[in-house]
N, C-alpha and C positions, 0 to 999 in steps of 0.2 A: 208503978200503977203504970206510967204514962209511958214506957217500956216495954212492956204489952201491948198495946195499941199501937204505938209508932214503933214497931223495932227497931230503926235504924235512923235517926234525925238528917246525921246528913245525908244519906240518902233522898230524902225528903228537902231537902233545902237544894239539892242537885237537880233532881226531877224541876221545881219551881225555876231557877236557874234556867233549866233548857226549855222549858216552858214559856218562857217569857221572848228567849230568842228567838222562838218559832212564832210568837204571836207578834213581835217588830218584826219578822222577815212577811206575813199574812200583809201586816197593816201595810208596809213599803209596795211587796207586791201589786196592793189593791188602789193604793193613790197611784202609783205609776200604770196602772193599766185604766184608770179615770182619767187620766190626766192626758193618756193615748188617744182614748174613748171621745174625750173632746176637742182633742185639737183634730181629728178626723169629723166630727160631725160639724165643725166650725167653714173647716172645708167646701162639705157638702152644702152649707148654709152659703158660704158664697159663690159658690159655683150655681145653684140654684136663685140667688138674689140679681147675677150678673146675668143669666140667662133669662129669667122675668124682664129685666130693663132692655137687654138686647133687640129684645119679641117685641116690647111697644115700642122701640125706634126705627124698627122694620114695619112696623103694621102702620105708624103712623107715615113712612117714608111709601109707602104701598099709598092709602089714604090719599095722598101729597105728595106727588113724583117730583113736583119743582123743589122739592126741599132735598133732593137730593143730587140736581145736576145745579153743577156751578158754573153753566155756562148759561143758564134758561135765563132770558127775560121774565120781569118779575115786576108787578104793581107794588106800590108803596105797602099794601098789608104782605102781601107774597113775601117781600122782602123782610119785613119784621117778622115773620114766621121761618124762612129762608134762618136768618140770625136768630132766632131763636133756638131752633134746633141744632145749628151749628156748635153752640152753646151747650147741649145736651150732650151733643158728643163726645165735645169736649171733654165735660166736666165726667163721662162714662169712661173716658180713656184714662182720666187722673185715679178715679175710685180703681181701675183695674190696677191701676201702677200701685198703689197705696197699698192693694191686701197681698199684690207679690210679694211680699219681701217674705222670703222662709218658705214661699210653697212653689215651687219650679213648674207644678204641671198647672199651677194656673194658669202662671208664665206663659207657656207654652202654646196654651188655650186658648 
């Protein structure tokens, strides 16, 4: 009676094996696509964050021009601001360097 419902059991075993292989290929492709998408998203996020930080530095420099003139005569308060600004710029440079590993486009920018 089983032979009448499922005419060739080995055929169904072969079809099952093929479908498992196809499912494995689809799962691998989905994983690879997800990893690629995540990597691109991370790169875009890095650009966005670094652009925001750079914009903030430029905005501060426009508001207080003595921060970008290394030869300006400064009061004590302005010297502290200059030192702090220089430290912030150095940290941005370090952040860019740290994030450039493996992202050539980011280093070129």
